[in-house]
PDB file with one MODEL, atoms N, CA, C and O in Angstrom:
MODEL        1
ATOM      1  N   UNK A   1      -4.304  -5.691  36.258  1.00  0.00           N
ATOM      2  CA  UNK A   1      -3.975  -5.272  34.911  1.00  0.00           C
ATOM      3  C   UNK A   1      -3.702  -3.775  34.932  1.00  0.00           C
ATOM      4  O   UNK A   1      -4.490  -3.001  35.476  1.00  0.00           O
ATOM      5  N   UNK A   2      -2.586  -3.371  34.340  1.00  0.00           N
ATOM      6  CA  UNK A   2      -2.199  -1.967  34.300  1.00  0.00           C
ATOM      7  C   UNK A   2      -2.419  -1.428  32.889  1.00  0.00           C
ATOM      8  O   UNK A   2      -1.894  -1.978  31.921  1.00  0.00           O
ATOM      9  N   UNK A   3      -3.184  -0.369  32.777  1.00  0.00           N
ATOM     10  CA  UNK A   3      -3.479   0.236  31.474  1.00  0.00           C
ATOM     11  C   UNK A   3      -2.833   1.605  31.430  1.00  0.00           C
ATOM     12  O   UNK A   3      -2.987   2.406  32.352  1.00  0.00           O
ATOM     13  N   UNK A   4      -2.114   1.868  30.360  1.00  0.00           N
ATOM     14  CA  UNK A   4      -1.472   3.174  30.198  1.00  0.00           C
ATOM     15  C   UNK A   4      -2.529   4.240  29.970  1.00  0.00           C
ATOM     16  O   UNK A   4      -3.523   4.013  29.279  1.00  0.00           O
ATOM     17  N   UNK A   5      -2.303   5.386  30.551  1.00  0.00           N
ATOM     18  CA  UNK A   5      -3.233   6.501  30.378  1.00  0.00           C
ATOM     19  C   UNK A   5      -3.140   7.027  28.949  1.00  0.00           C
ATOM     20  O   UNK A   5      -2.049   7.116  28.385  1.00  0.00           O
ATOM     21  N   UNK A   6      -4.260   7.366  28.379  1.00  0.00           N
ATOM     22  CA  UNK A   6      -4.296   7.936  27.039  1.00  0.00           C
ATOM     23  C   UNK A   6      -4.003   9.420  27.105  1.00  0.00           C
ATOM     24  O   UNK A   6      -4.445  10.115  28.020  1.00  0.00           O
ATOM     25  N   UNK A   7      -3.266   9.890  26.140  1.00  0.00           N
ATOM     26  CA  UNK A   7      -2.997  11.322  26.065  1.00  0.00           C
ATOM     27  C   UNK A   7      -4.200  12.021  25.471  1.00  0.00           C
ATOM     28  O   UNK A   7      -5.089  11.392  24.896  1.00  0.00           O
ATOM     29  N   UNK A   8      -4.210  13.325  25.620  1.00  0.00           N
ATOM     30  CA  UNK A   8      -5.296  14.114  25.058  1.00  0.00           C
ATOM     31  C   UNK A   8      -5.335  14.017  23.540  1.00  0.00           C
ATOM     32  O   UNK A   8      -4.349  13.628  22.916  1.00  0.00           O
ATOM     33  N   UNK A   9      -6.442  14.360  22.959  1.00  0.00           N
ATOM     34  CA  UNK A   9      -6.635  14.257  21.510  1.00  0.00           C
ATOM     35  C   UNK A   9      -5.802  15.278  20.740  1.00  0.00           C
ATOM     36  O   UNK A   9      -5.712  15.193  19.515  1.00  0.00           O
ATOM     37  N   UNK A  10      -5.197  16.231  21.424  1.00  0.00           N
ATOM     38  CA  UNK A  10      -4.444  17.270  20.724  1.00  0.00           C
ATOM     39  C   UNK A  10      -2.967  16.922  20.539  1.00  0.00           C
ATOM     40  O   UNK A  10      -2.219  17.715  19.967  1.00  0.00           O
ATOM     41  N   UNK A  11      -2.540  15.765  21.007  1.00  0.00           N
ATOM     42  CA  UNK A  11      -1.149  15.370  20.851  1.00  0.00           C
ATOM     43  C   UNK A  11      -0.901  15.011  19.396  1.00  0.00           C
ATOM     44  O   UNK A  11      -1.655  14.240  18.802  1.00  0.00           O
ATOM     45  N   UNK A  12       0.161  15.574  18.821  1.00  0.00           N
ATOM     46  CA  UNK A  12       0.484  15.318  17.416  1.00  0.00           C
ATOM     47  C   UNK A  12       1.941  14.926  17.292  1.00  0.00           C
ATOM     48  O   UNK A  12       2.812  15.481  17.962  1.00  0.00           O
ATOM     49  N   UNK A  13       2.188  13.977  16.440  1.00  0.00           N
ATOM     50  CA  UNK A  13       3.551  13.589  16.109  1.00  0.00           C
ATOM     51  C   UNK A  13       3.883  14.291  14.809  1.00  0.00           C
ATOM     52  O   UNK A  13       3.466  13.848  13.739  1.00  0.00           O
ATOM     53  N   UNK A  14       4.624  15.377  14.889  1.00  0.00           N
ATOM     54  CA  UNK A  14       4.884  16.209  13.714  1.00  0.00           C
ATOM     55  C   UNK A  14       5.688  15.467  12.649  1.00  0.00           C
ATOM     56  O   UNK A  14       5.465  15.668  11.455  1.00  0.00           O
ATOM     57  N   UNK A  15       6.603  14.626  13.063  1.00  0.00           N
ATOM     58  CA  UNK A  15       7.388  13.859  12.094  1.00  0.00           C
ATOM     59  C   UNK A  15       6.468  12.900  11.342  1.00  0.00           C
ATOM     60  O   UNK A  15       6.564  12.779  10.121  1.00  0.00           O
ATOM     61  N   UNK A  16       5.589  12.227  12.054  1.00  0.00           N
ATOM     62  CA  UNK A  16       4.653  11.305  11.405  1.00  0.00           C
ATOM     63  C   UNK A  16       3.732  12.051  10.446  1.00  0.00           C
ATOM     64  O   UNK A  16       3.430  11.543   9.366  1.00  0.00           O
ATOM     65  N   UNK A  17       3.286  13.229  10.814  1.00  0.00           N
ATOM     66  CA  UNK A  17       2.416  14.004   9.931  1.00  0.00           C
ATOM     67  C   UNK A  17       3.135  14.386   8.640  1.00  0.00           C
ATOM     68  O   UNK A  17       2.534  14.345   7.566  1.00  0.00           O
ATOM     69  N   UNK A  18       4.407  14.755   8.730  1.00  0.00           N
ATOM     70  CA  UNK A  18       5.183  15.092   7.534  1.00  0.00           C
ATOM     71  C   UNK A  18       5.362  13.850   6.667  1.00  0.00           C
ATOM     72  O   UNK A  18       5.232  13.921   5.445  1.00  0.00           O
ATOM     73  N   UNK A  19       5.660  12.711   7.295  1.00  0.00           N
ATOM     74  CA  UNK A  19       5.828  11.474   6.539  1.00  0.00           C
ATOM     75  C   UNK A  19       4.539  11.085   5.821  1.00  0.00           C
ATOM     76  O   UNK A  19       4.579  10.637   4.675  1.00  0.00           O
ATOM     77  N   UNK A  20       3.419  11.251   6.473  1.00  0.00           N
ATOM     78  CA  UNK A  20       2.130  10.943   5.852  1.00  0.00           C
ATOM     79  C   UNK A  20       1.881  11.864   4.665  1.00  0.00           C
ATOM     80  O   UNK A  20       1.403  11.419   3.622  1.00  0.00           O
ATOM     81  N   UNK A  21       2.201  13.136   4.819  1.00  0.00           N
ATOM     82  CA  UNK A  21       2.031  14.093   3.717  1.00  0.00           C
ATOM     83  C   UNK A  21       2.913  13.722   2.526  1.00  0.00           C
ATOM     84  O   UNK A  21       2.463  13.771   1.381  1.00  0.00           O
ATOM     85  N   UNK A  22       4.168  13.353   2.792  1.00  0.00           N
ATOM     86  CA  UNK A  22       5.075  12.964   1.714  1.00  0.00           C
ATOM     87  C   UNK A  22       4.591  11.695   1.014  1.00  0.00           C
ATOM     88  O   UNK A  22       4.666  11.594  -0.210  1.00  0.00           O
ATOM     89  N   UNK A  23       4.100  10.738   1.781  1.00  0.00           N
ATOM     90  CA  UNK A  23       3.553   9.513   1.168  1.00  0.00           C
ATOM     91  C   UNK A  23       2.358   9.851   0.286  1.00  0.00           C
ATOM     92  O   UNK A  23       2.200   9.281  -0.793  1.00  0.00           O
ATOM     93  N   UNK A  24       1.532  10.759   0.734  1.00  0.00           N
ATOM     94  CA  UNK A  24       0.392  11.190  -0.069  1.00  0.00           C
ATOM     95  C   UNK A  24       0.828  11.833  -1.371  1.00  0.00           C
ATOM     96  O   UNK A  24       0.250  11.573  -2.426  1.00  0.00           O
ATOM     97  N   UNK A  25       1.858  12.680  -1.292  1.00  0.00           N
ATOM     98  CA  UNK A  25       2.376  13.315  -2.503  1.00  0.00           C
ATOM     99  C   UNK A  25       2.911  12.271  -3.484  1.00  0.00           C
ATOM    100  O   UNK A  25       2.709  12.387  -4.692  1.00  0.00           O
ATOM    101  N   UNK A  26       3.595  11.250  -2.957  1.00  0.00           N
ATOM    102  CA  UNK A  26       4.102  10.186  -3.824  1.00  0.00           C
ATOM    103  C   UNK A  26       2.954   9.391  -4.454  1.00  0.00           C
ATOM    104  O   UNK A  26       3.031   9.016  -5.625  1.00  0.00           O
ATOM    105  N   UNK A  27       1.897   9.133  -3.688  1.00  0.00           N
ATOM    106  CA  UNK A  27       0.748   8.397  -4.242  1.00  0.00           C
ATOM    107  C   UNK A  27       0.061   9.195  -5.345  1.00  0.00           C
ATOM    108  O   UNK A  27      -0.350   8.629  -6.358  1.00  0.00           O
ATOM    109  N   UNK A  28      -0.063  10.493  -5.155  1.00  0.00           N
ATOM    110  CA  UNK A  28      -0.672  11.343  -6.182  1.00  0.00           C
ATOM    111  C   UNK A  28       0.184  11.328  -7.446  1.00  0.00           C
ATOM    112  O   UNK A  28      -0.335  11.199  -8.555  1.00  0.00           O
ATOM    113  N   UNK A  29       1.497  11.462  -7.272  1.00  0.00           N
ATOM    114  CA  UNK A  29       2.399  11.450  -8.427  1.00  0.00           C
ATOM    115  C   UNK A  29       2.355  10.094  -9.133  1.00  0.00           C
ATOM    116  O   UNK A  29       2.366  10.034 -10.362  1.00  0.00           O
ATOM    117  N   UNK A  30       2.305   9.015  -8.364  1.00  0.00           N
ATOM    118  CA  UNK A  30       2.268   7.680  -8.958  1.00  0.00           C
ATOM    119  C   UNK A  30       0.973   7.450  -9.727  1.00  0.00           C
ATOM    120  O   UNK A  30       0.984   6.809 -10.778  1.00  0.00           O
ATOM    121  N   UNK A  31      -0.132   7.961  -9.219  1.00  0.00           N
ATOM    122  CA  UNK A  31      -1.409   7.753  -9.905  1.00  0.00           C
ATOM    123  C   UNK A  31      -1.488   8.572 -11.195  1.00  0.00           C
ATOM    124  O   UNK A  31      -2.218   8.208 -12.117  1.00  0.00           O
ATOM    125  N   UNK A  32      -0.741   9.672 -11.260  1.00  0.00           N
ATOM    126  CA  UNK A  32      -0.763  10.508 -12.457  1.00  0.00           C
ATOM    127  C   UNK A  32       0.317  10.114 -13.467  1.00  0.00           C
ATOM    128  O   UNK A  32       0.276  10.551 -14.618  1.00  0.00           O
ATOM    129  N   UNK A  33       1.272   9.301 -13.051  1.00  0.00           N
ATOM    130  CA  UNK A  33       2.399   8.952 -13.919  1.00  0.00           C
ATOM    131  C   UNK A  33       2.015   7.836 -14.884  1.00  0.00           C
ATOM    132  O   UNK A  33       1.161   6.995 -14.601  1.00  0.00           O
ATOM    133  N   UNK A  34       2.672   7.866 -16.019  1.00  0.00           N
ATOM    134  CA  UNK A  34       2.508   6.775 -16.973  1.00  0.00           C
ATOM    135  C   UNK A  34       3.571   5.728 -16.667  1.00  0.00           C
ATOM    136  O   UNK A  34       4.676   6.063 -16.241  1.00  0.00           O
ATOM    137  N   UNK A  35       3.243   4.490 -16.881  1.00  0.00           N
ATOM    138  CA  UNK A  35       4.202   3.426 -16.630  1.00  0.00           C
ATOM    139  C   UNK A  35       4.002   2.812 -15.260  1.00  0.00           C
ATOM    140  O   UNK A  35       3.112   3.195 -14.501  1.00  0.00           O
ATOM    141  N   UNK A  36       4.864   1.841 -14.968  1.00  0.00           N
ATOM    142  CA  UNK A  36       4.719   1.083 -13.725  1.00  0.00           C
ATOM    143  C   UNK A  36       5.410   1.725 -12.532  1.00  0.00           C
ATOM    144  O   UNK A  36       5.026   1.476 -11.389  1.00  0.00           O
ATOM    145  N   UNK A  37       6.421   2.544 -12.780  1.00  0.00           N
ATOM    146  CA  UNK A  37       7.230   3.085 -11.687  1.00  0.00           C
ATOM    147  C   UNK A  37       7.511   4.562 -11.892  1.00  0.00           C
ATOM    148  O   UNK A  37       7.489   5.075 -13.011  1.00  0.00           O
ATOM    149  N   UNK A  38       7.775   5.232 -10.772  1.00  0.00           N
ATOM    150  CA  UNK A  38       8.240   6.615 -10.835  1.00  0.00           C
ATOM    151  C   UNK A  38       9.756   6.589 -10.998  1.00  0.00           C
ATOM    152  O   UNK A  38      10.443   5.775 -10.381  1.00  0.00           O
ATOM    153  N   UNK A  39      10.262   7.473 -11.823  1.00  0.00           N
ATOM    154  CA  UNK A  39      11.712   7.557 -11.987  1.00  0.00           C
ATOM    155  C   UNK A  39      12.313   8.175 -10.724  1.00  0.00           C
ATOM    156  O   UNK A  39      11.642   8.934 -10.024  1.00  0.00           O
ATOM    157  N   UNK A  40      13.562   7.856 -10.435  1.00  0.00           N
ATOM    158  CA  UNK A  40      14.215   8.482  -9.276  1.00  0.00           C
ATOM    159  C   UNK A  40      14.211  10.015  -9.345  1.00  0.00           C
ATOM    160  O   UNK A  40      14.080  10.687  -8.322  1.00  0.00           O
ATOM    161  N   UNK A  41      14.356  10.558 -10.554  1.00  0.00           N
ATOM    162  CA  UNK A  41      14.330  12.020 -10.692  1.00  0.00           C
ATOM    163  C   UNK A  41      12.966  12.591 -10.331  1.00  0.00           C
ATOM    164  O   UNK A  41      12.879  13.639  -9.691  1.00  0.00           O
ATOM    165  N   UNK A  42      11.900  11.907 -10.738  1.00  0.00           N
ATOM    166  CA  UNK A  42      10.552  12.381 -10.421  1.00  0.00           C
ATOM    167  C   UNK A  42      10.284  12.261  -8.924  1.00  0.00           C
ATOM    168  O   UNK A  42       9.660  13.147  -8.339  1.00  0.00           O
ATOM    169  N   UNK A  43      10.739  11.193  -8.304  1.00  0.00           N
ATOM    170  CA  UNK A  43      10.577  11.038  -6.853  1.00  0.00           C
ATOM    171  C   UNK A  43      11.292  12.174  -6.126  1.00  0.00           C
ATOM    172  O   UNK A  43      10.745  12.765  -5.195  1.00  0.00           O
ATOM    173  N   UNK A  44      12.518  12.476  -6.555  1.00  0.00           N
ATOM    174  CA  UNK A  44      13.252  13.591  -5.950  1.00  0.00           C
ATOM    175  C   UNK A  44      12.516  14.904  -6.124  1.00  0.00           C
ATOM    176  O   UNK A  44      12.476  15.731  -5.212  1.00  0.00           O
ATOM    177  N   UNK A  45      11.929  15.094  -7.307  1.00  0.00           N
ATOM    178  CA  UNK A  45      11.182  16.331  -7.564  1.00  0.00           C
ATOM    179  C   UNK A  45       9.951  16.421  -6.666  1.00  0.00           C
ATOM    180  O   UNK A  45       9.678  17.480  -6.100  1.00  0.00           O
ATOM    181  N   UNK A  46       9.212  15.333  -6.528  1.00  0.00           N
ATOM    182  CA  UNK A  46       8.007  15.329  -5.693  1.00  0.00           C
ATOM    183  C   UNK A  46       8.358  15.603  -4.230  1.00  0.00           C
ATOM    184  O   UNK A  46       7.649  16.333  -3.538  1.00  0.00           O
ATOM    185  N   UNK A  47       9.463  15.008  -3.769  1.00  0.00           N
ATOM    186  CA  UNK A  47       9.853  15.144  -2.369  1.00  0.00           C
ATOM    187  C   UNK A  47      10.759  16.344  -2.100  1.00  0.00           C
ATOM    188  O   UNK A  47      11.184  16.562  -0.966  1.00  0.00           O
ATOM    189  N   UNK A  48      11.054  17.125  -3.150  1.00  0.00           N
ATOM    190  CA  UNK A  48      11.946  18.286  -3.031  1.00  0.00           C
ATOM    191  C   UNK A  48      13.310  17.885  -2.477  1.00  0.00           C
ATOM    192  O   UNK A  48      13.878  18.569  -1.626  1.00  0.00           O
ATOM    193  N   UNK A  49      13.820  16.765  -2.974  1.00  0.00           N
ATOM    194  CA  UNK A  49      15.137  16.281  -2.556  1.00  0.00           C
ATOM    195  C   UNK A  49      16.181  16.846  -3.499  1.00  0.00           C
ATOM    196  O   UNK A  49      15.961  16.933  -4.707  1.00  0.00           O
ATOM    197  N   UNK A  50      17.307  17.226  -2.945  1.00  0.00           N
ATOM    198  CA  UNK A  50      18.393  17.728  -3.766  1.00  0.00           C
ATOM    199  C   UNK A  50      18.228  19.170  -4.187  1.00  0.00           C
ATOM    200  O   UNK A  50      19.005  19.674  -4.998  1.00  0.00           O
ATOM    201  N   UNK A  51      17.226  19.840  -3.648  1.00  0.00           N
ATOM    202  CA  UNK A  51      17.050  21.248  -3.956  1.00  0.00           C
ATOM    203  C   UNK A  51      18.090  22.048  -3.185  1.00  0.00           C
ATOM    204  O   UNK A  51      18.373  21.736  -2.029  1.00  0.00           O
ATOM    205  N   UNK A  52      18.657  23.065  -3.800  1.00  0.00           N
ATOM    206  CA  UNK A  52      19.661  23.850  -3.085  1.00  0.00           C
ATOM    207  C   UNK A  52      19.055  24.531  -1.872  1.00  0.00           C
ATOM    208  O   UNK A  52      17.948  25.067  -1.926  1.00  0.00           O
ATOM    209  N   UNK A  53      19.782  24.501  -0.806  1.00  0.00           N
ATOM    210  CA  UNK A  53      19.347  25.140   0.425  1.00  0.00           C
ATOM    211  C   UNK A  53      20.452  26.015   0.950  1.00  0.00           C
ATOM    212  O   UNK A  53      21.477  26.187   0.291  1.00  0.00           O
ATOM    213  N   UNK A  54      20.260  26.567   2.122  1.00  0.00           N
ATOM    214  CA  UNK A  54      21.314  27.407   2.681  1.00  0.00           C
ATOM    215  C   UNK A  54      22.549  26.553   2.955  1.00  0.00           C
ATOM    216  O   UNK A  54      22.430  25.416   3.412  1.00  0.00           O
ATOM    217  N   UNK A  55      23.729  27.094   2.679  1.00  0.00           N
ATOM    218  CA  UNK A  55      24.933  26.306   2.911  1.00  0.00           C
ATOM    219  C   UNK A  55      25.149  26.063   4.393  1.00  0.00           C
ATOM    220  O   UNK A  55      24.934  26.945   5.224  1.00  0.00           O
ATOM    221  N   UNK A  56      25.572  24.867   4.701  1.00  0.00           N
ATOM    222  CA  UNK A  56      25.873  24.520   6.082  1.00  0.00           C
ATOM    223  C   UNK A  56      27.354  24.682   6.345  1.00  0.00           C
ATOM    224  O   UNK A  56      28.115  25.053   5.452  1.00  0.00           O
ATOM    225  N   UNK A  57      27.760  24.403   7.565  1.00  0.00           N
ATOM    226  CA  UNK A  57      29.189  24.508   7.874  1.00  0.00           C
ATOM    227  C   UNK A  57      29.955  23.412   7.134  1.00  0.00           C
ATOM    228  O   UNK A  57      29.400  22.346   6.867  1.00  0.00           O
ATOM    229  N   UNK A  58      31.206  23.656   6.805  1.00  0.00           N
ATOM    230  CA  UNK A  58      31.988  22.625   6.119  1.00  0.00           C
ATOM    231  C   UNK A  58      32.186  21.429   7.035  1.00  0.00           C
ATOM    232  O   UNK A  58      32.236  21.589   8.255  1.00  0.00           O
ATOM    233  N   UNK A  59      32.300  20.226   6.466  1.00  0.00           N
ATOM    234  CA  UNK A  59      32.506  19.053   7.316  1.00  0.00           C
ATOM    235  C   UNK A  59      33.845  19.133   8.023  1.00  0.00           C
ATOM    236  O   UNK A  59      34.819  19.661   7.487  1.00  0.00           O
ATOM    237  N   UNK A  60      33.876  18.600   9.233  1.00  0.00           N
ATOM    238  CA  UNK A  60      35.123  18.602  10.006  1.00  0.00           C
ATOM    239  C   UNK A  60      36.070  17.566   9.429  1.00  0.00           C
ATOM    240  O   UNK A  60      35.658  16.478   9.027  1.00  0.00           O
ATOM    241  N   UNK A  61      37.333  17.919   9.397  1.00  0.00           N
ATOM    242  CA  UNK A  61      38.333  16.995   8.885  1.00  0.00           C
ATOM    243  C   UNK A  61      39.047  16.320  10.049  1.00  0.00           C
ATOM    244  O   UNK A  61      39.252  16.915  11.106  1.00  0.00           O
ATOM    245  N   UNK A  62      39.412  15.086   9.831  1.00  0.00           N
ATOM    246  CA  UNK A  62      40.171  14.357  10.811  1.00  0.00           C
ATOM    247  C   UNK A  62      41.632  14.824  10.737  1.00  0.00           C
ATOM    248  O   UNK A  62      42.234  14.717   9.669  1.00  0.00           O
ATOM    249  N   UNK A  63      42.219  15.327  11.805  1.00  0.00           N
ATOM    250  CA  UNK A  63      43.582  15.860  11.734  1.00  0.00           C
ATOM    251  C   UNK A  63      44.633  14.780  11.460  1.00  0.00           C
ATOM    252  O   UNK A  63      45.770  15.099  11.114  1.00  0.00           O
ATOM    253  N   UNK A  64      44.259  13.504  11.612  1.00  0.00           N
ATOM    254  CA  UNK A  64      45.207  12.419  11.380  1.00  0.00           C
ATOM    255  C   UNK A  64      45.167  11.900   9.960  1.00  0.00           C
ATOM    256  O   UNK A  64      45.901  10.968   9.631  1.00  0.00           O
ATOM    257  N   UNK A  65      44.339  12.470   9.114  1.00  0.00           N
ATOM    258  CA  UNK A  65      44.281  12.046   7.697  1.00  0.00           C
ATOM    259  C   UNK A  65      45.397  12.664   6.898  1.00  0.00           C
ATOM    260  O   UNK A  65      45.504  12.421   5.696  1.00  0.00           O
TER     261      UNK A  65
ENDMDL
END
């Protein structure tokens, strides 16, 4: 039987930690909200979606269009 070696206790998955934090924020917002569901606008506000950020490069255009 081959058993994979365990990594040290200090290994962290940063993406998973961010996802867990965002889920927690949504649960807090849901518990404080009235009604059965969070509105899409409130979800965006909780997750800071659609907030203006630094402008990125313009999208590349297909020269054959």
